[in-house]
C-alpha angles and dihedrals in degrees: 000000000000091000092050090049091052091050091050091049091051092051091048091049091048092048092050090048093051090045090054091051091046091053091048091050091048091050089051096048100038098072091045093048092047091051093046094049089052097046121000094201128143094269095050090043091055091045092054093047091051090049091052090049090056094051119083116247095245091052092045090051090056091047093044095107090052092052091046092059097077091038094054092045093055094041089056092047088065095209109159094204092067100029095094092053092047092050091046091055091044090053091052090050094048092050090061102034140036127218113238099172117087096211092051092046093049093045093055092039092055094045091053094046092047088056088064097051141055118257094225098039111030091180092072124071114239120251099248129148115274092242093057091046090050092051091049093050092047090050091049091049091053092044092054095039095051095039118120118251090244090057092047092051089054090052094048092044093061118112107280088346085268097176092048093048094047094053090047088054093050090048092052090053090051091048093051100041109029123087101200107105099209091046091056091046092052090048090054089047089051091055090048090052093050093050099041110033091083085073088087086081113098100191112093097215094053090050090049093052093048090051090051088059095043101047091082089069096048100082093052093046093048088049090056090049090053092050091052097049091047092057120108124270088259086081112093112262094231091068091052090048091052092048093052090047091050091050094052093043094054094041096048093048105036105024097037130132090256090080098040117101111218136135090250142337106259096202104043133058093238118079123212114213124218114258112182093168093078106079095186091055091046091053091049091047091052091049092051092050092048092052098037092107091055092048090052090050091053090048089054090055091049094049090058089070089073084088093051115132096230116076095213090064090053090046092054090047090055091052092048094048091048091053094047094048089054097046112020110041093118099039091047099031094147092054097051093092094049091048091051090047090053091054090047093052094047092047084075095046120142091229110083095215092053093043093050095049093044092050090051089054092048089052088059088056089054088058089053088056089058094047130087095274098051094115096061093044092047090051090050093050093045089056091047090047091055091047089051091052089051095054102037098083091054092048092047093052099043108027135082125255095270093055091044090053090047093053092048091048089050092052091048091047094052090053091049090047093053090047127179092307097058110019093077088051091050094047092047083082107090090212092056095044095045091047093048093050092044091052092049090049091052096048091044093058105148128223111234103167093083094057112112120222095194113124123225121215096202118114115244113241120208088196092070103040111137124228112261117222125199091258092049092051089058098043095065129123095250095054102053109132119218096216099045133061103204142034096252090082091053089049090053093048090048090055090050092052092048090052090051089052093047100042100031132063096279094190092053093043092045093052090047091053091048090055090050089048090062099035101042104049091164091065097035094119094055091043090052090052089049092051091050093051099040095049099034095092108034136117108180124144091257095044098100093050090046092051092049091051092049090049090052089048093052095045096054106124095237090051102038100043104055123166112260101170131068113233131180096254095036126109091210114110128198095267092050091049091050091049090049091053089054091048092050092049092049093049091047091050090044093056092056094044094049094046092046090053089066127082114269092252091058095042092069090058091055095043089069088067101031110039099069095048089049090051088055088056093047090057096044117130089223110092098218093046092049090048090052090050092050091049090048097049091046090054092047092051092049097046094043094054096248122147094237139327091281091056089050093052096044095049090051096040095111097072091033090062088053090057092048095049094050096045097044090059088060098034095154090061094042108037090153089073087081090064092055091042091056090054093048095048091050093061096087090201101148148296094290092062091043089053091054089051089050090058092049094048091048089059091049091048090054091050091050089062091059108103090209092062100058091118088066094051095107090054090049089052091054091054091050091048092051093049095048091049090049091052091047092053089050091050091050090049097047101038123066113243109258118223108238095166113118120225113258118260115268111264096206089112114065125230092257092059090050090051091051092050090048091051092049094051093046090051090050089049094052094046095050099032092225123188128229091258090066092056092046091054090044091053092048091050090056094055107054093136092054091051091051091049091050091051091052091048091049090054091052091047091051089057091048094047091057085077114095115263119249112260093244091054089052088050090052090052091050091050092050091050090049093047091053088073090065099042095096089066108119101214106030116095096173095087089054091052090050092050091047092053091042093054089054090050096051095037091109092050101074096176088060097033102059097046089048091050089051091051093048097047102076098048089041092057090060088066093061101079136103094260097056117114114253094242092051091045090052094050090046089054089051090054090048093052090048089052090050092051093047107030096027113172090016089083100027101104096041091046092055093049104035111030112013096073090053092049094050091044090051091050093050095047093047092049088071092055096048093048115110093004109163119244110261092024120151086242089082090064094049125106089236092063091045090051092052091048093049095049094047090048096052105030096087093054089046091055093046095046092053095043097233119202123232095267093055092041089052092057092047092046090053092054091050093046090071087072093057086076112118090227093063120096110281092238091057091046090054092048092051090052090050088054092060093043092055093048091048091063089067105018102036096151095051095045092047093053092042093053090047089055089056093047107043132047096222130332136180120210111209130178132204087229108088091208090067114080124226114260123206123202114201125205121249112238095200097084139052103243095205090061098047101032095094095055093039092052090051088055097044099043097073090041097057117104 
């Protein structure tokens, strides 16, 4: 009894407590409701919303009818000025309470729907403001969402679900005609609510009956979804997201496998038994089968959004596909493949959120592989994979970048989906493997027309090789794809090939590609690229043997040494040569990639065969081939644990010297050895390496004396040139740079005093008719101290020269003597280049220098005539300037008499040809232009080194003045101005007066001091002043006092 009494007391206490709260809530809401029913303005609306926020949900639920009274009154009044406030309050109420009474629900439902339609014509949406429509739709969504299941069943049990259908119709009109994005999204959400909220029912039969009434609305709704997703990208992405969500919601609930009658579901673990006893289910099953084609068509439209620009659309598509693959694989059997492909494509999406969710969905598919139905799904995907391979080439050739990327992502995704467990099984089919390789060959078609065949004479330097990144290794001339515009496609294809190598039977695939390499010569470039990518990241038990076989395949003489130049008697055309350059680059790159894929211990075994051929490529005169060689040797050094490429070469120099020795003895058969030799000699790594070069060059020097080897003389010359340049670089590195610059002339005397002295001497010269020999003796008489110093220096040099010459200097002398025999050749400039480098090497050995200069002089003079080719004339001038800088006065007299007139005449005659040359003209690539540029660049130093007098400087200055013309190329104008500036540093008086003669017609310089004579400057009549005045004024202006 005591317990019962306590229980009764607790209930009484609880009832009293709830009553107290109810009274408090009523007291809170009543003033606000009274104010709102009187005037639903903004202030009263805010007051009522605040009151509802203060009241607990359970109390507000009990007072819900009381709060609805003012709302219903104003909704019926249909006054647009207060509608927004009423709807705002209703929304707040519906967020905190749910309507459990069918009459109340239907009353509010009708009032809200009526707000959206005309009274006279209910089929037309009323012309309200977008904000009011939005508020109505939001209120309806909350009303339906928060409705009790009993209320919803009443609504769905109506005849034909008339109220549901009518609101769906109104929402579709809003979606099609309205412009406000959020309004259209809420309308789509409203449809989704109407067609999915019945799912709260647990009983299967009730659900089935409701679906039977709703299926009549599904085609129209799916049609609206299709229209939305097919709109342009101008449409806001949120609308597309809502449409995709509506599609998957309806499909997964109404068209799901649960209502399909089959013996079993072939794609899911759960089987659905046939139940013919249920007529409703049989009718629904028949309806699904009748409309399956339409459902697949809608799914096709939805799958197109996987290429949508906004990532949230793609994210929603992933969610929708995941839902459908878990619930609708039987009802939408024909769309299963496209849904899987969508997930595969988006699993490689650039947006992390999309990629993560898609990969999670793909992982679920992997579990299906391991389940009891894996065979049927694998067969389905194999068939789809083959279909994909059949269509990819056409898409790649005809589609834009987005579709190309989609197809490549799909191919990559299929390979990932098959995985290591199934890809080998798929590719065991010859049809699948051959088709896959053929497709990869087609999409990897390489562009060859952009490859340059111009050769570069510069020596490749391993000291300055740049580090190659992954992006740089793709953006190279020999890997430009015809069907793609950027390197991202190549990166994607490279990933696909690596996956094939990792997941497939790499030994089987590699051998198959090697067979294709030999049998399909037309596609050898693409096959080579495929081999490189498929085998570059592999570590199988047969990998080493496979790599060795591929290396042997690449290094076959007929394959490795392809013609890259077009000769008169050659059958190779430009296109073939360009293709060969690409093939050589790919094989060079392939060697390094294949070797670097091996463990370090196995790499050293392959280096014996690979390093020397790669050095040949590094030294190639073709830019792309050399770049491929540099990239390859950098990769080998990095993967093998070497400090840099130089360290790699030096530590493997023993067997490299063996290659050099053997190939130099048969130079005519192995001309490429010179490319590798240039690279080796340019290392500057020490006397030991130089000594090994000395031995090699000695052998070549002996061969050059063989009268039966004259056809190889050009190759011998290249070896000599390389060696002499190597010695010169060593000399520059080991010897401190001597300062040959003379101190500038003291400027204590002003320019005017120099002019007076000049005038006095010229007057004396004219009166006595003196010859040049007089002035030479006069000059020598003024420099006794210098002569004494030179004698002392000569004595010291004699003592130094008694020391034995270094072996490499003796070798340089021997080379120069040998080269002199080929100097009379009219068209070969290489002997002149060798002599020029040799003179620089022996410049500090005067006992050897002057006799060598004397031997060179006579054959050199034959090059300075009007018939000499421009390139030979240029190289001869370079030798002459080197002689002037090293031998100086030793060649002064003979230079003035034998070569200077020819040089000035050549400058003057060529000035006419370079005048008025258009910018960008082919003339700027000609040897004639290069010769002009070289002479103008070196002529000032030549004049200064040989101490020209005014008369000789005047002739030279006149020849250069032709290039001050404004119609000459700007580079030649600048070089001519530099000529006068250099001479001015030592001969300021002469240059100042000479420039004045070019600038003024006639001018007389007088002084107030009677002791100073009057000086007249006469105009030169050789030049058009209007054409040269600009450059002359630029020269004179900073010289004026």
